N, C-alpha and C positions, 0 to 999 in steps of 0.2 A: 450477461449475455456476451458472447462473441456472435461478431457480423464479419462476413467476408465477402460481402456486398463492394461495389466499386464506389458508390458514394459513402462510405466509411473507412477508408486508405488514409486519408490525412490526418485525422486525429485519432484515428485509431480503433479496429475493431475488435482488439485482444481486451481482456479484462484484466482487474491490477495485478500490475507486475513491472516491479521499478529495480534497475540495477544502478549499485551504488558502487565507486572506487575510492577506497578510503586508505591512502597508506599503503599502497601496494597489496589491498586485499580485496576481496569481492563481498559485497553484504547484498542482497537481495530482499524487497521488501514485497511479500506477498505471491502465492504459486499459481495468479490467475494462466488463462490462455496463451501467454505471450510467455510464461516459463521455459516449453517445450523449443521454441527458437531463440532463447538466449541462451538455452543449455546448449545449445549446437555451435553458438558461437562460441561461448567460453571453453569447447572441447576444442575449437581450432586454434584457440589462446592458447592452450595448452594449461588451461587452470583448472584445479583439481579439487580445489579446497574451498566450501563457499559457507556462508553465514547466510539463513535463512530467517528472517522478522517476520513473526505472522499477525497479523493486525486481530485475524479473526478468521472462524471457520466457516463462513459460508461460502455455498458453491461457488460463486464467480471469483473467490479467492483462493479456492483450492483447486480449481480442475485441470491444470497446468502439471500441478507434482505428479501424477503417476507416468508422465511421459516426460519428465525430466534425466534425460540419459546419464548423469551423473550417479544415480542412485542403484544402477543398473552395471557398474562399472566398477571391478576391484579398484583398490588405494585410490580412489577417490574418497571426499568425504562433504558430507553436509550438517550443520550444525544449525540445529531448527530453535528457536526460540519463541514462547508464546505464553499469553498471561494465562493462568490457570482461572478458568471462568466455567466451567464446565462441570457443576458438582465435582463428585469424585474422580472424573477422567484426567487421566495425566495428558501429557502431548503426545506421550508414546500410545497412549490408548487411540487418540485421534488421529492419528499418521497410518495407525493399524487400521482403525474405521477405514479410512481413505481407501486403504487397499486389502480390505474382504474380500474374500471371494465371492460374493454377492454384487463387488462392483467392480473388479479387477481380477484379471486370472494370475499373477502375479503378486504374491505374499510380504509381509513386511521379513518374516521369518526367512526367506529365499533370496532375501536383496543381499549381493556380493559386497557393496560398498559399506561404509560407515558412517552410521546416521546415530547422530548426537538430538536427543530431546531433553531439553530443557524448561520447564515452567518457572513462571514470576507472578507475583501478584501486583496489579495495575497500581502504580504509586512506587513500586520498586525502581531504584537507581542501580548502575552498576557497569561496568566498563565489560562490554563485549569483546574485546582483546585491547592489551594496553595502545593508548592513545585515542581511542572511541568511546566516549564518555555517554551513556544513555538515560533519559529520563521517560518513565511511561505514565500515561493517562487515561481513565478508562472514558470514553466516549460514552454519546447517548446514541443506542443500537440495539434493535432485537439482541438479546444475548449476551451486548456490550462488545465494543471495537477499541480495541488498542491504539493511540497515539504514541507515537515516538517521537523524543527532542534527541536528535544526535548532535553532537559536538565534540568536533577534532581539527586540530589544525588552525584553531581559532574562526571557524568557520561553524553555522550551526543550520542544519535542514531538521524541518519539522513534516512530519507524514501523521495528516490526519483526515484521514478518508473514513466514509460511513459515520456520519455524525449527525442528529439533529439537533437543528435549534430549537428554543423555545421562543416563539414569533414573539418581539416584545421585551425579551428578557437577552441576560449577557450570560456567556458560559467561563466564567474569571478565572477559573482553573485553565484553559485552554487557551486565553488568552496570557495567561500566566508563561504556560508551555513555548508558545510562537513569541516571547518578548525578544525583539531584535533579531528575530532570526534573518539570515542571510536567504533562505525560499522557504516558503511554506507549499506544501502540496495539500490541496484541498476539495473536499467533495463538494461538485460542482453539479450533483443530479438534477436539479429543479429547478425551476425558477422561480422567484416570491408568488405568481400568479398562480403557477401549480401545486404549491405546496402545501394550502390548505385543505387540499382532497387526499394528501399523500401522509397527513400527520400518523405518527407512528412505525412507518415503513423507515426512519433510520436516515433520512439523508438530507442536504442543506441546498443551499443556492451560491452563486459566484455573489450576491449581493453582501449576503452575510459572511461571507469570507473576506470580502474587502473591506468590511467594517471590524470585524476583527484583526486584520492584518494592522489597519491605521490605530487602533486601541493599541496593539501591542507594537508598532513599531518596527515592524516586518519590513524587510525591503522590495520582496517579491515574493508573489504567489502564482502558483499552477494551478489552473484549472483540471478538476480531475472528477473521475468517475462519472461519465458524461451518461445519460439516459438513453439505455437503447434504442430509446424512440428517436434520438438527434444525431441524423446523417451530419457529414461536413459543411454544408452550408448553414445547418441550423446552428453548428458548434462555431464556425466560424462568426455569423451573426451575434451572438452570446459573446464570444470573444469581442469582438468589436464595442459591445454594450460596456464592457466589463473595463476596458481600456480608456473608454470616456469617462468613468467614475474615477478611476488610476491606474496610471500609464504602469504601474510595478505589476497588473496581471498580465496574464497570455494565457494561452491552451495549450496544455500540455499535447504532443502530438505522438505519434508511433515513430520511433527510433530518435527522438530528441536527443541532442547529447548538452549538457550544462556544466559549465565549469564555474566551480563557487569560489 
């Protein structure tokens, strides 16, 4: 959900979208409602070529794609990567659905930009480009969600949004993905008190994120993917609680910049 109300502006009313600047290239994680505004900024900076890593294709992670100006401009390119997790559908099929005439006035075949759609299988390891090494892992979420571990220039960032932990259990595969990470972006949609009533919804808590980060030896954790029911005041309180538990935790904010 995208919230434009004044009490949602500090920690962000946009859905999932993160920009990474790595070795002079632009990598984007998910295509939520923040993507159009990011696209405008990239155009001002003269960025024509971007990589888009999709965690999954639920609407809160795709709603910004149709309004990303790069796809409508010749000599601009978007390199899309996503797990093949939807039966016989390819990544291009999923993007075409996003741009179908029932949902949008401009269809895939009419786009003047260059779109490269490449699928992989969760668990695959690959170099997105020379110098950026990526490991992938399937998280527990309806229809699945890909966790990305990105390694470049001696730094490690892990993107682990939309994952549901088993109460009383440990996702050892996720701990391995998070091992010694400089920054983990983690799903903190609910509280431990709320989670039992949300089983099967595919989300986690800041408490579990902190626990996993400690097990993995991660250095910092950005709380992410807040419930749309949480305004800035609520998130600020949750951030305070998380920091009291572990100094490495902090709440991701709209427009926040972090240098690793």
